N, C-alpha and C positions, 0 to 999 in steps of 0.2 A: 195214497194221499194222506191217510191218517198218520203214518209214520213220519212223513215229511213235515206235517204240521207240528207234531210233538217235538221233532228235532229243532224246528224253527223257534218254538217257545223256549226250549232248553238253552239254545244259543243266545236268545234275547236276554234271558235271565243272567246267563254267564257274563255277558258283556255289560249288562246294566248294573250288576252288583258292585263292582269296584267303584263305579261313578257314585253310586248311592253311598257307599262307605266313605268316599272322599268328602261327601257333603256333611258328614257327621263330625262335630268338633271333638277334639281330644280334651276332655275335661281334666283339669289339673288342680292340685292344691297349690295355689300361688302364695308364696311366703316372702314377706318383705321385712327384713330385720331393721332397716333404716327407719321405716315408718311404723314399725311395731304391729304388724297384723298378718293374718293368714285368712284366705277365703278360697272357696272352690269357684273356678271360672271356666268357661268354654274356650280355653286357649289363653296365651299371654295377652295381658291388657295393653292398650295404648296408654302411655304415661305422659302427662302434661304438667309443666310447672305453671302455676297460676297464683294470683293474689286473692286471698279471701279477706273481704272487708268486714270487720267486726261491728257490733252494735254501736261502739263508740268511735268508729272510723279508723281503727288501727289496720294497717295493711299487713296481714299475716301471710308469710310464705306458706304455700300449700302445694300438694301434688294431687292430681286427679287421675284415677285409674279407670279406664273404660273398656269393657268387653261387650261385643254384640254378636248375636247369632239368632237366626230364624225369627226376627222381629223383636226379640228380647234385648234390652239394654241393661247392663249391670255397671253401676258407676259408684266408686268410692272416693270421697274427698277427704284428705288428711291435712289439717291445718296446724301449723306450729304456733302455739299460743305463747311461747316463751318471750316474745318481744311485744311491746305495746307502745303506742304513742302517748299513753297516759302516764302521769306521774302522781305521786301521793299528794301533791299540792293542787292538782286539778280538781275543780268543783268542790273546793274545801268547805264552801258554805252548805252545800247539800250533802257532801260526804258520800257521793255515789260513784263518781267517775274515777275509780281506782283500778289498777291492773287486776287485782283479785276479783272485784265485782265483774269485770269484763269477762274473765275466764269462767266464773261460776254461772254467769248468765248466758254463756255461749249456746248451750243446748236449747234454752227457751227461745232465744233469738232466732236460731236456725229453724226451729219448729214453726215459729210465727211466719217466716218466709214461705215455708212449704204450704201452710194452710191456704195461702192465697192462690195456689196453682190449680185448685179444683175442688171437688166435693169430698170432704173428709168423712170417711166411714168408720174410722177408728182413730182415737187420739188419747194415748195414755202412757203410763209409766212402763218401762221395760228394763230388765236386768240382763247383763251378759257377764258371766263369771262373778256374780254379785257386784258388778260395777254398775252403778245407776245409769239409766239412760231414758230415752223417750222413743216411742214408736208411733208412726202415723200410717194409715192406709188411705190413699187418695185416688178417686176416680178423676183423671185429668179431663180437660175440656174436650179432647179429641176421642175420649172413650177408653183410652189406655188406663191401666192401673199401676200406681207407684206404691211400693212398700218401702217405707223410709225408716231407718234405724239410726239413732244419734247417740253418741257417747262422748264423754270427756275422760281422758286417761293419760297420765304422765305428761301433762301440759300440751296435749294434742286433742284436737276436735276431730272426731270420726263421723262421717255422714255416708251411710250406705243407701243407695237407691237401687231397687229392683223393679224395672219398668216392663210390664208385660203387654202384649198386643190386646186390642179390644176383643173381649169374648174368650180369651185364653186363660189358662191356669196361672195365677199369680206366682211370682218368683220366690216363694217361701224357701225352696231348697237352697238357693244361694244365700238368702238372708240368714238362715239358721246355721250356715257353715262358718260365719264370721268368728274369728278369735282375735283377742288383743294380747299382744306379747310384751313381756317385761324385757329389760336389757339383755338377759341371757337367752331370749327367744322362747321363753316358756309362757304358756297361757295359764296364768295363775287363777285359781278360784279362791276368792278371798273369804275371810271370816266376817260374818255379820254380827257385830257386837251390840246391836240395837241402840247404839249411841252415836259414835262417830261415823259409822256405816259408809263404806266398809272400813275395817280396821287396818287394811293392807297387810294382814297376816295371811300368807297363803296356806291352803289346806293341803293334805297329803295327796289328794287325788287330782292335783294340777297336772296338766299334760303339755307336751311339746309337739309341734308339728313334726312330721316324719323327718328323721335325721338331724333334728335340732337339739338333741340331748334329752335329759329327763329332769324331773323335779322331785325332791323329797322334802318333807316337812318335819322339822325337829320340834316345832311348837315353841311358844314363848318361854324364855328363860325365867328362872325364879328372881333374878336380879333386875330384869327389865321385862315386865309382863307384856308390853306391847312391841317387843322387838320382832323384827321380821324373821320368819323361819329360814332355815338353810336352803339354798338352792344349789343343786349339782348340775352343771352343764357339761356336755360332752365336748372336751377340747379337740377331739379327733374329727369332729364334724367338719371343721374348716370351711364353713359356708360363706359366700359373699353376702353383702347386705340384702340382695334380693335373689330369691331362688324359686324355682318352680318344680313341682314333682307331680307325677301322675296321680290322679284321684278318680274314683269311680264316678261315672256320669250319674247325676241325681235322677231318680225315676220320678216323673211327674204323675200325679194321680189321674185316673181316667176321668175324662170330661163328662 
């Protein structure tokens, strides 16, 4: 009887293992050249075309990328701020309702919207590749936790949300994997000149997501001190605007 029981257990494990493996997501490094970002996700995201309404009422075209697994929701909204319903003549007496103000205030406005969604436990400045941003950690009304990271780069507004189930480890692993890409698909790390901040001069240690080429920095020239450094992209990559590559599954810390 003992041998029969052991055999039954072995068979149960053998048949259960493939099902268990099938439940595990294939974590990928999702790269989108069109919207200039890369991020680790548990599978390809659902993509929606939406309208993001700015503080001044402009209807910005936007994409929303959503991936869900095991109660976690990862959502990235990318809004194109290149169009505006404002003109330089709007609000000319107060001199505030201009397209430039609308873009510069986009992070502050987005953060204000999120503060109303729950109890804020962290609310402060954040950098990504020396690109200024804002980070919030919010306990939502249903007990879930939302880690929010907001950046403005290349006339785009990026809002990453990592929503974790109540009582579970927050989604810092996905939040920390976000990278913003330049037109060549390189995640530049910029120079902090302590004045214009950032100076948009990439450093030599900038990186590209897998297969998107490399970056090298030649430094500012003597004739134009603030000129951008050289960028070398791999023309053989031949990637479409959006691509996905395998990425290691982020290990969550023990609870």
